[in-house]
ZAMARGU-4260 file (C-alpha; in steps of 0.2 Angstrom, whole numbers, plus 5000, padded with zeros to 4 digits):
<rodrens>
0) 5063/4956/4823 | 5047/4963/4831 | 5046/4965/4850 | 5033/4956/4860 | 5019/4965/4869
5) 5022/4969/4888 | 5008/4956/4891 | 5018/4942/4883 | 5035/4945/4891 | 5043/4934/4904
10) 5050/4945/4918 | 5069/4947/4918 | 5069/4945/4937 | 5057/4936/4948 | 5067/4938/4965
15) 5055/4951/4971 | 5040/4939/4969 | 5049/4926/4980 | 5054/4936/4995 | 5044/4951/5000
20) 5052/4955/5017 | 5057/4973/5018 | 5046/4978/5003 | 5034/4988/5014 | 5039/5005/5006
25) 5036/4998/4989 | 5019/4991/4994 | 5014/5009/4999 | 5019/5015/4982 | 5009/5001/4975
30) 4994/5008/4984 | 4997/5025/4977 | 4995/5018/4960 | 4979/5008/4964 | 4972/5025/4970
35) 4978/5033/4954 | 4968/5019/4944 | 4953/5023/4954 | 4954/5042/4952 | 4962/5044/4934
40) 4954/5037/4918 | 4972/5035/4910 | 4978/5020/4920 | 4970/5004/4913 | 4981/4990/4920
45) 4994/4987/4933 | 5007/4974/4936 | 5016/4971/4953 | 5033/4962/4952 | 5031/4959/4934
50) 5043/4966/4921 | 5048/4979/4934 | 5044/4983/4952 | 5028/4991/4946 | 5021/4992/4928
55) 5007/5003/4922 | 4998/5003/4906 | 4992/5021/4902 | 4979/5025/4889 | 4973/5042/4884
60) 4964/5050/4869 | 4980/5052/4859 | 4992/5039/4865 | 4995/5023/4874 | 5011/5018/4883
65) 5019/5007/4897 | 5027/5015/4912 | 5041/5005/4920 | 5043/5010/4939 | 5058/5006/4949
70) 5056/5008/4968 | 5072/5011/4979 | 5069/5012/4998 | 5087/5012/5003 | 5094/5027/5013
75) 5110/5031/5004 | 5124/5041/5012 | 5123/5054/4999 | 5111/5059/4985 | 5108/5050/4969
80) 5119/5056/4956 | 5124/5051/4938 | 5139/5042/4946 | 5127/5032/4957 | 5115/5028/4943
85) 5129/5018/4935 | 5138/5011/4950 | 5122/5005/4959 | 5116/4999/4942 | 5099/5008/4943
90) 5101/5015/4926 | 5106/4999/4917 | 5093/4989/4925 | 5079/5001/4921 | 5084/5004/4903
95) 5085/4985/4901 | 5066/4984/4904 | 5063/4993/4887 | 5060/4977/4877 | 5042/4977/4872
100) 5033/4984/4857 | 5023/4997/4867 | 5030/5014/4869 | 5039/5016/4886 | 5043/5029/4899
105) 5053/5026/4915 | 5049/5031/4933 | 5060/5030/4948 | 5054/5032/4966 | 5067/5034/4980
110) 5068/5038/4998 | 5084/5047/4995 | 5084/5063/4985 | 5094/5067/4969 | 5108/5079/4967
115) 5107/5096/4958 | 5114/5088/4942 | 5099/5077/4939 | 5086/5087/4948 | 5078/5091/4931
120) 5071/5073/4932 | 5059/5078/4946 | 5049/5088/4933 | 5036/5079/4923 | 5041/5074/4906
125) 5036/5088/4894 | 5035/5101/4908 | 5041/5118/4904 | 5051/5117/4920 | 5061/5102/4914
130) 5077/5109/4907 | 5089/5095/4902 | 5099/5106/4889 | 5115/5101/4898 | 5113/5083/4897
135) 5127/5080/4885 | 5139/5089/4896 | 5132/5080/4911 | 5135/5063/4903 | 5152/5066/4895
140) 5162/5059/4909 | 5153/5043/4908 | 5154/5039/4890 | 5163/5022/4894 | 5149/5016/4905
145) 5136/5022/4892 | 5145/5013/4878 | 5146/4997/4889 | 5128/4996/4893 | 5124/5000/4875
150) 5106/5000/4869 | 5090/4990/4875 | 5080/4980/4862 | 5070/4995/4858 | 5086/5004/4852
155) 5086/5016/4867 | 5102/5021/4876 | 5106/5031/4892 | 5103/5047/4883 | 5085/5041/4879
160) 5083/5035/4896 | 5086/5052/4904 | 5074/5060/4891 | 5060/5048/4896 | 5063/5046/4915
165) 5053/5055/4928 | 5059/5054/4946 | 5049/5055/4963 | 5056/5056/4981 | 5046/5050/4996
170) 5058/5051/5011 | 5049/5037/5021 | 5035/5025/5020 | 5025/5036/5032 | 5027/5050/5020
175) 5018/5040/5006 | 5006/5032/5018 | 4999/5049/5025 | 4998/5056/5007 | 4989/5040/5002
180) 4976/5041/5016 | 4972/5059/5011 | 4971/5053/4993 | 4960/5038/4998 | 4948/5050/5006
185) 4947/5061/4991 | 4944/5046/4980 | 4930/5039/4991 | 4922/5056/4992 | 4923/5061/4973
190) 4922/5044/4964 | 4912/5033/4976 | 4901/5047/4985 | 4907/5039/5002 | 4913/5047/5018
195) 4921/5035/5031 | 4926/5038/5049 | 4945/5038/5051 | 4946/5020/5058 | 4936/5013/5043
200) 4947/5023/5031 | 4962/5016/5039 | 4955/4998/5038 | 4952/5000/5019 | 4970/5006/5017
205) 4977/4992/5027 | 4967/4980/5016 | 4973/4988/5000 | 4991/4987/5007 | 4989/4968/5010
210) 4982/4966/4993 | 4997/4974/4985 | 5009/4964/4995 | 5000/4948/4991 | 5001/4952/4973
215) 5020/4951/4973 | 5021/4933/4980 | 5025/4917/4971 | 5012/4912/4958 | 4998/4924/4964
220) 4990/4934/4951 | 5000/4950/4949 | 4991/4960/4936 | 4975/4969/4938 | 4963/4980/4927
225) 4954/4996/4932 | 4938/4986/4933 | 4946/4973/4945 | 4952/4987/4956 | 4935/4996/4956
230) 4927/4979/4961 | 4940/4976/4975 | 4936/4993/4983 | 4917/4990/4981 | 4919/4974/4990
235) 4929/4982/5004 | 4916/4996/5006 | 4901/4984/5006 | 4909/4974/5020 | 4911/4990/5030
240) 4893/4997/5027 | 4883/4983/5035 | 4881/4986/5053 | 4865/4976/5054 | 4876/4961/5052
245) 4887/4966/5066 | 4884/4950/5076 | 4887/4939/5060 | 4903/4949/5057 | 4909/4946/5074
250) 4906/4927/5073 | 4915/4926/5056 | 4930/4935/5062 | 4932/4925/5078 | 4930/4909/5069
255) 4943/4915/5056 | 4955/4917/5071 | 4952/4899/5075 | 4944/4903/5092 | 4934/4890/5101
260) 4914/4891/5101 | 4914/4895/5119 | 4925/4910/5116 | 4914/4916/5103 | 4899/4915/5114
265) 4907/4924/5128 | 4913/4938/5116 | 4895/4940/5110 | 4889/4941/5129 | 4903/4954/5133
270) 4898/4964/5118 | 4879/4964/5123 | 4884/4970/5141 | 4894/4984/5133 | 4880/4989/5121
275) 4868/4989/5136 | 4879/5000/5146 | 4882/5012/5132 | 4863/5015/5130 | 4858/5015/5149
280) 4874/5021/5158 | 4870/5010/5173 | 4887/5010/5181 | 4897/5023/5172 | 4891/5040/5165
285) 4892/5045/5147 | 4908/5055/5148 | 4917/5040/5156 | 4910/5028/5143 | 4915/5039/5128
290) 4932/5042/5134 | 4935/5024/5138 | 4929/5019/5121 | 4941/5031/5113 | 4955/5023/5123
295) 4951/5006/5118 | 4949/5010/5100 | 4966/5018/5099 | 4974/5004/5109 | 4967/4990/5097
300) 4970/5000/5081 | 4988/5001/5086 | 4989/4983/5090 | 4981/4978/5074 | 4993/4989/5064
305) 5008/4982/5073 | 5002/4964/5070 | 5000/4968/5051 | 5017/4975/5050 | 5025/4959/5058
310) 5030/4967/5074 | 5021/4953/5083 | 5026/4935/5079 | 5009/4928/5085 | 4997/4916/5079
315) 4979/4922/5077 | 4974/4915/5093 | 4989/4922/5102 | 4985/4939/5095 | 4967/4938/5101
320) 4974/4933/5119 | 4986/4947/5118 | 4973/4960/5114 | 4962/4953/5128 | 4977/4955/5140
325) 4980/4973/5135 | 4962/4978/5136 | 4960/4971/5153 | 4976/4980/5159 | 4968/4996/5152
330) 4952/4992/5161 | 4960/4990/5177 | 4970/5006/5175 | 4954/5016/5173 | 4943/5005/5185
335) 4931/4999/5171 | 4923/4982/5173 | 4933/4969/5162 | 4917/4963/5154 | 4913/4980/5148
340) 4930/4984/5142 | 4931/4967/5132 | 4914/4970/5125 | 4920/4987/5118 | 4934/4978/5109
345) 4922/4965/5102 | 4910/4979/5097 | 4924/4987/5087 | 4927/4970/5079 | 4909/4968/5074
350) 4910/4985/5065 | 4924/4979/5054 | 4937/4991/5062 | 4946/4977/5072 | 4951/4959/5068
355) 4962/4945/5075 | 4970/4940/5059 | 4982/4949/5048 | 4975/4959/5033 | 4973/4948/5018
360) 4971/4953/5000
</rodrens>
């Protein structure tokens, strides 16, 4: 019987699409593959929480294959080994994904490193540094487990899996995040001819992270082509590069946070006072304003990221009020007029680097 295409398969498991709590590590990995799609010609399509945690369709001049990616963020008490591959069922579950007609390779991404016995998996498939000549000896003590799991629908067994698996290690989600931010900068520069300040680059990243997280929930669309991802980034960049519409952007963001019309009007007035002071320095000198702007910026960026990550269990209105409270505290500490300080926060909001709603796909 012929096997179906990856595009026609019903996923073996759907649990990841139902409950996404604790999947932040995996979402950062997902952003890495989005950037790969933008930077590399090879990746044509990606699935999140489909047949595997992440599935990639790679096409080059000589071949086409599917890459099944399993992501494990758990911090084990010891390194991954052949024994753990069986006892924690990583190998059987990964091998079982081999049930489509397309050629398949397997990728494992973990927070815990591998032991010396399977360290060869960390070398790219086909690399001269990949020495798995001792595979038979390595697997000999596990013949019972190997025979028990048998072969997948493609006729592949555990030996095949070891020959077709590539393993990556990122010890924490921060490790992936900072790598991705550097990668995003390179991608924007080389592929989109764009250079962004750090705050806008971080905002783009947070939006991509939210996009990946949303793709793995319920019945939301979870597969995307290269063209769709390019369009997504174009849209995000266009939203950032329209300073002339700053007042309109501020209105939109405050309305999205369900704030009352009088709050919106007051915010625009505060922003105007801040802009006037930034130009004329009527009450504070340039050094004072610049230093305080930087402090406000760092404060609200930190609050926004913590809100995105779920640290604050606030509604949008409550988060707006909390930001106001913290900005006023900072203003009192540095003896800056509250209206000027709040105007600085709203000016950041108008420039797309701050918001009072969680990042959305």
